[in-house]
DSSP file (Angstrom, degrees, kcal/mol; ACC not computed):
  #  RESIDUE AA STRUCTURE BP1 BP2  ACC     N-H-->O    O-->H-N    N-H-->O    O-->H-N    TCO  KAPPA ALPHA  PHI   PSI    X-CA   Y-CA   Z-CA
    1    1 A X     >        0   0    0      0, 0.0     4,-2.3     0, 0.0     5,-0.2   0.000 360.0 360.0 360.0 -44.9   -6.7   20.3   -5.3
    2    2 A X  H  >  +     0   0    0      1,-0.2     4,-2.9     2,-0.2     5,-0.3   0.910 360.0  52.3 -63.4 -41.7   -7.8   17.0   -3.6
    3    3 A X  H  > S+     0   0    0      1,-0.2     4,-2.4     2,-0.2    -1,-0.2   0.888 109.7  49.3 -63.9 -37.8   -7.4   15.0   -6.8
    4    4 A X  H  > S+     0   0    0      2,-0.2     4,-2.5     1,-0.2    -1,-0.2   0.935 112.7  47.5 -66.8 -44.7   -3.8   16.3   -7.3
    5    5 A X  H  X S+     0   0    0     -4,-2.3     4,-2.3     2,-0.2    -2,-0.2   0.931 114.1  45.6 -61.0 -46.7   -2.9   15.5   -3.7
    6    6 A X  H  X S+     0   0    0     -4,-2.9     4,-2.4     1,-0.2    -1,-0.2   0.908 112.4  52.5 -65.5 -39.7   -4.4   12.0   -3.9
    7    7 A X  H  X S+     0   0    0     -4,-2.4     4,-2.2    -5,-0.3    -1,-0.2   0.910 110.6  46.9 -62.0 -42.3   -2.7   11.4   -7.3
    8    8 A X  H  X S+     0   0    0     -4,-2.5     4,-3.2     2,-0.2     5,-0.2   0.905 110.5  52.5 -65.2 -40.4    0.7   12.4   -5.9
    9    9 A X  H  X S+     0   0    0     -4,-2.3     4,-2.3     1,-0.2    -2,-0.2   0.912 109.6  49.4 -62.2 -41.6    0.2   10.2   -2.9
   10   10 A X  H  X S+     0   0    0     -4,-2.4     4,-1.8     2,-0.2    -1,-0.2   0.921 113.3  46.5 -61.7 -44.1   -0.6    7.2   -5.2
   11   11 A X  H  X S+     0   0    0     -4,-2.2     4,-1.7     1,-0.2    -2,-0.2   0.942 113.9  47.7 -61.9 -49.0    2.5    7.9   -7.3
   12   12 A X  H  < S+     0   0    0     -4,-3.2    27,-0.4     1,-0.2    -1,-0.2   0.846 116.7  42.9 -63.8 -35.0    4.7    8.3   -4.2
   13   13 A X  H  < S+     0   0    0     -4,-2.3    -1,-0.2    -5,-0.2    -2,-0.2   0.769 112.7  53.2 -81.1 -26.2    3.4    5.1   -2.6
   14   14 A X  H  < S+     0   0    0     -4,-1.8     2,-0.6    -5,-0.2    -2,-0.2   0.832  94.4  69.6 -83.1 -33.7    3.4    2.9   -5.7
   15   15 A X  S  < S-     0   0    0     -4,-1.7     2,-0.5    24,-0.2    24,-0.5  -0.764  80.3-130.7 -96.6 123.8    6.9    3.3   -7.0
   16   16 A X    >>  -     0   0    0     -2,-0.6     3,-0.8     1,-0.2     4,-0.6  -0.570   8.7-156.3 -77.6 119.7    9.7    1.7   -5.0
   17   17 A X  G >4 S+     0   0    0     -2,-0.5     3,-1.0     1,-0.2    -1,-0.2   0.884  91.8  56.7 -58.6 -42.2   12.6    4.1   -4.3
   18   18 A X  G 34 S+     0   0    0      1,-0.3    -1,-0.2     3,-0.0    -2,-0.1   0.744 113.1  39.9 -66.3 -23.5   15.1    1.2   -3.7
   19   19 A X  G <4 S+     0   0    0     -3,-0.8     2,-0.3     2,-0.0    -1,-0.3   0.436  84.5 116.9-103.1  -1.3   14.4   -0.2   -7.2
   20   20 A X    <<  -     0   0    0     -3,-1.0    48,-0.1    -4,-0.6    -3,-0.0  -0.539  57.0-148.7 -74.7 128.9   14.1    3.0   -9.1
   21   21 A X  S    S+     0   0    0     -2,-0.3     2,-0.3    46,-0.0    -1,-0.1   0.584  71.8  69.0 -78.1  -9.9   17.0    3.2  -11.7
   22   22 A X  S    S-     0   0    0      1,-0.1    46,-0.1     0, 0.0     3,-0.1  -0.775  71.4-136.2-111.8 154.6   17.5    7.0  -11.7
   23   23 A X        -     0   0    0     -2,-0.3    45,-1.3     1,-0.2    -1,-0.1   0.087  54.8 -35.5 -87.6-157.2   18.9    9.3   -9.1
   24   24 A X  S    S-     0   0    0     43,-0.3    -1,-0.2     1,-0.1    45,-0.2  -0.272  73.1 -95.2 -63.5 147.1   17.6   12.6   -7.8
   25   25 A X    >   -     0   0    0     43,-0.5     3,-1.9     1,-0.1    -1,-0.1  -0.302  37.0-113.8 -57.2 149.0   16.0   15.0  -10.4
   26   26 A X  T 3  S+     0   0    0      1,-0.3    -1,-0.1    -3,-0.1    -2,-0.1   0.727 113.7  60.6 -61.8 -20.7   18.6   17.5  -11.7
   27   27 A X  T 3  S+     0   0    0     38,-0.1     2,-0.7    15,-0.1    -1,-0.3   0.558  78.2 103.1 -85.4  -6.7   16.8   20.4  -10.1
   28   28 A X    <   +     0   0    0     -3,-1.9     2,-0.1     1,-0.0     3,-0.1  -0.678  46.0 147.7 -79.5 116.7   17.2   19.0   -6.6
   29   29 A X        -     0   0    0     -2,-0.7    -2,-0.1     1,-0.3    -1,-0.0  -0.202  56.1 -12.8-121.0-147.8   20.0   20.9   -4.8
   30   30 A X  S    S+     0   0    0     -2,-0.1    -1,-0.3     1,-0.0     2,-0.3  -0.349  77.5 166.5 -57.2 133.8   20.6   21.9   -1.3
   31   31 A X        -     0   0    0     -3,-0.1     3,-0.1     1,-0.1    -3,-0.0  -0.925  38.5 -87.1-145.5 166.7   17.5   21.3    0.6
   32   32 A X  S    S-     0   0    0     -2,-0.3     3,-0.1     1,-0.2    -1,-0.1  -0.129  73.7 -57.3 -65.8 174.1   16.1   21.0    4.2
   33   33 A X        -     0   0    0      1,-0.1     2,-0.3     2,-0.0    -1,-0.2  -0.192  67.3-101.5 -54.2 146.4   16.2   17.7    6.0
   34   34 A X        -     0   0    0      1,-0.2     3,-0.1    -3,-0.1    -1,-0.1  -0.546  31.0-172.9 -78.6 132.2   14.4   14.9    4.2
   35   35 A X  S    S-     0   0    0     -2,-0.3     2,-0.3     1,-0.3    -1,-0.2   0.906  75.0 -17.7 -84.5 -53.3   11.0   14.0    5.4
   36   36 A X        -     0   0    0      2,-0.0    35,-2.0     0, 0.0     2,-0.3  -0.866  63.5-133.1-158.3 119.5   10.4   11.0    3.1
   37   37 A X  E     +A   70   0A   0     -2,-0.3     2,-0.3    33,-0.2    33,-0.2  -0.582  39.1 157.9 -73.0 133.3   12.3   10.0    0.0
   38   38 A X  E     -A   69   0A   0     31,-2.8    31,-2.3    -2,-0.3     2,-0.9  -0.903  53.9 -88.2-142.6 169.7    9.9    8.9   -2.9
   39   39 A X  E     -A   68   0A   0    -24,-0.5    29,-0.3   -27,-0.4     2,-0.2  -0.811  56.4-153.1 -81.5 111.5   10.0    8.7   -6.6
   40   40 A X  E     -A   67   0A   0     27,-3.5    27,-1.8    -2,-0.9    31,-0.1  -0.562  22.5-131.8 -91.8 150.5    8.9   12.2   -7.4
   41   41 A X        -     0   0    0     -2,-0.2    24,-0.4    25,-0.2    -1,-0.1   0.912  31.8-148.0 -61.4 -45.2    7.0   13.4  -10.6
   42   42 A X  S    S+     0   0    0     24,-0.1    -1,-0.1    22,-0.1    24,-0.1   0.110  86.5  41.2  94.9 -22.2    9.5   16.2  -10.9
   43   43 A X        +     0   0    0     19,-0.1     2,-1.2     2,-0.1     5,-0.1  -0.370  67.1 164.3-149.3  60.8    7.0   18.6  -12.5
   44   44 A X        +     0   0    0     29,-0.1    37,-0.1     3,-0.1   -36,-0.1  -0.061  19.6 148.4 -80.8  36.8    3.9   18.1  -10.4
   45   45 A X    >   -     0   0    0     -2,-1.2     3,-2.0     1,-0.1     4,-0.2  -0.323  63.9-100.5 -68.2 158.7    2.1   21.3  -11.6
   46   46 A X  G >  S+     0   0    0     32,-0.3     3,-1.7     1,-0.3    -1,-0.1   0.829 118.9  58.6 -52.9 -42.1   -1.7   21.1  -11.8
   47   47 A X  G 3  S+     0   0    0      1,-0.3    -1,-0.3    34,-0.1    -3,-0.1   0.707  97.2  63.7 -65.7 -15.2   -1.8   20.6  -15.6
   48   48 A X  G <  S+     0   0    0     -3,-2.0    13,-2.1    -5,-0.1     2,-0.5   0.396  87.8  80.7 -90.5   5.7    0.3   17.4  -15.3
   49   49 A X  E <  S-B   60   0B   0     -3,-1.7     2,-0.4    11,-0.2    11,-0.2  -0.958  76.3-141.6-108.4 123.7   -2.3   15.6  -13.3
   50   50 A X  E     -B   59   0B   0      9,-2.9     8,-2.9    -2,-0.5     9,-0.9  -0.720  16.2-163.7 -86.7 130.7   -5.2   14.1  -15.3
   51   51 A X  E     -B   57   0B   0     -2,-0.4     6,-0.2     6,-0.3   -47,-0.0  -0.967   9.7-139.9-120.9 126.2   -8.5   14.4  -13.6
   52   52 A X    >   -     0   0    0      4,-2.9     3,-2.2    -2,-0.5     7,-0.0  -0.143  33.9 -93.9 -77.3 173.6  -11.5   12.3  -14.7
   53   53 A X  T 3  S+     0   0    0      1,-0.3    -1,-0.1     2,-0.1    -2,-0.0   0.753 125.4  61.0 -58.8 -25.0  -15.1   13.3  -15.1
   54   54 A X  T 3  S-     0   0    0      2,-0.2    -1,-0.3     1,-0.0     3,-0.1   0.434 118.9-110.5 -84.0   2.1  -15.7   12.0  -11.5
   55   55 A X  S <  S+     0   0    0     -3,-2.2     2,-0.3     1,-0.3   -52,-0.2   0.545  79.2 122.0  83.7   7.7  -13.2   14.6  -10.1
   56   56 A X  S    S-     0   0    0      1,-0.1    -4,-2.9   -53,-0.1    -1,-0.3  -0.728  72.2 -97.5-104.1 154.0  -10.6   11.9   -9.3
   57   57 A X  E     +B   51   0B   0     -2,-0.3    -6,-0.3    -6,-0.2     3,-0.1  -0.469  38.7 173.5 -65.1 131.8   -7.0   11.6  -10.4
   58   58 A X  E     -     0   0B   0     -8,-2.9     2,-0.3     1,-0.4    -7,-0.2   0.288  58.3 -36.1-123.7   8.0   -6.8    9.2  -13.3
   59   59 A X  E     -B   50   0B   0     -9,-0.9    -9,-2.9     2,-0.0    -1,-0.4  -0.906  51.5-105.3 159.0 176.2   -3.1    9.6  -14.3
   60   60 A X  E     -B   49   0B   0     -2,-0.3     2,-0.3   -11,-0.2   -11,-0.2  -0.962  23.7-165.2-130.9 148.0    0.0   11.8  -14.7
   61   61 A X        +     0   0    0    -13,-2.1    -2,-0.0    -2,-0.3   -13,-0.0  -0.791  61.9  44.7-123.8 171.1    1.7   13.2  -17.8
   62   62 A X        +     0   0    0     -2,-0.3     3,-0.4     1,-0.1    -1,-0.2   0.984  56.9 166.7  59.3  64.7    5.1   14.7  -18.5
   63   63 A X    >   +     0   0    0      1,-0.2     3,-1.6    -3,-0.1    -1,-0.1   0.121  35.7 115.0 -96.6  20.5    7.2   12.3  -16.5
   64   64 A X  T 3  S+     0   0    0      1,-0.3    -1,-0.2   -21,-0.1   -22,-0.1   0.730  76.6  48.4 -63.5 -24.2   10.5   13.4  -18.0
   65   65 A X  T 3  S+     0   0    0     -3,-0.4    -1,-0.3   -24,-0.4   -38,-0.1   0.173  76.9 145.4-103.2  17.1   11.8   14.7  -14.7
   66   66 A X    <   +     0   0    0     -3,-1.6     2,-0.3   -24,-0.1   -25,-0.2  -0.295  23.6 127.6 -55.3 134.0   10.9   11.6  -12.6
   67   67 A X  E     -A   40   0A   0    -27,-1.8   -27,-3.5   -42,-0.1     2,-0.5  -0.973  60.8 -69.3-173.0 178.9   13.5   11.0   -9.9
   68   68 A X  E     +A   39   0A   0    -45,-1.3   -43,-0.5    -2,-0.3     2,-0.3  -0.744  64.6 129.0 -92.0 129.5   14.1   10.4   -6.3
   69   69 A X  E     -A   38   0A   0    -31,-2.3   -31,-2.8    -2,-0.5     2,-0.1  -0.954  63.5 -65.6-162.4 172.6   13.4   13.4   -4.0
   70   70 A X  E >>  -A   37   0A   0     -2,-0.3     3,-2.0   -33,-0.2     4,-0.6  -0.479  47.9-122.0 -66.1 141.7   11.6   14.4   -0.8
   71   71 A X  H >> S+     0   0    0    -35,-2.0     4,-1.8     1,-0.3     3,-0.6   0.793 109.0  68.8 -58.9 -28.3    7.9   14.1   -1.3
   72   72 A X  H 3> S+     0   0    0      1,-0.2     4,-2.6     2,-0.2    -1,-0.3   0.722  85.3  69.2 -66.7 -20.4    7.6   17.8   -0.4
   73   73 A X  H <> S+     0   0    0     -3,-2.0     4,-1.6     2,-0.2    -1,-0.2   0.943 106.3  39.2 -61.8 -45.8    9.3   18.7   -3.7
   74   74 A X  H <X S+     0   0    0     -4,-0.6     4,-2.5    -3,-0.6     5,-0.2   0.919 115.0  52.5 -65.7 -44.7    6.3   17.5   -5.6
   75   75 A X  H  X S+     0   0    0     -4,-1.8     4,-2.5     1,-0.2     5,-0.2   0.893 108.3  51.4 -61.1 -40.8    3.8   18.9   -3.1
   76   76 A X  H  X S+     0   0    0     -4,-2.6     4,-2.4     2,-0.2    -1,-0.2   0.914 110.9  46.7 -64.1 -43.6    5.4   22.4   -3.3
   77   77 A X  H  X S+     0   0    0     -4,-1.6     4,-2.1    -5,-0.2   -31,-0.3   0.914 112.7  50.6 -65.2 -42.3    5.3   22.6   -7.1
   78   78 A X  H  X S+     0   0    0     -4,-2.5     4,-0.8     1,-0.2   -32,-0.3   0.930 112.6  46.0 -61.9 -46.0    1.7   21.4   -7.1
   79   79 A X  H >X S+     0   0    0     -4,-2.5     3,-0.9     1,-0.2     4,-0.6   0.917 110.8  52.7 -63.9 -42.9    0.7   24.0   -4.5
   80   80 A X  H >< S+     0   0    0     -4,-2.4     3,-0.9     1,-0.3    -1,-0.2   0.878 106.0  54.2 -60.8 -38.7    2.6   26.8   -6.3
   81   81 A X  H 3< S+     0   0    0     -4,-2.1    -1,-0.3     1,-0.2    -2,-0.2   0.689 102.9  58.0 -72.9 -16.1    0.8   26.0   -9.6
   82   82 A X  H <<        0   0    0     -3,-0.9    -1,-0.2    -4,-0.8    -2,-0.2   0.633 360.0 360.0 -85.6 -13.8   -2.6   26.3   -7.9
   83   83 A X    <<        0   0    0     -3,-0.9    -1,-0.2    -4,-0.6    -2,-0.2   0.490 360.0 360.0 -88.4 360.0   -2.1   29.9   -6.8
């Protein structure tokens, strides 16, 4: 769980929203007020975070839904996939 959270934070902090060439992911519809816009993974389920032997995030896969959205969109999908 920690590796997924840290990995998403790294992704969200590393990619500049203002320079990202794509808009919101197609699955983003009516939503609550925005906390913080980031470049979201779009499918941040647990299997899409690569975790190294040391237990740390070492990358992400399946980036086909990358887009701009509230950071909680990724966090919600990640949490749901852990239950």
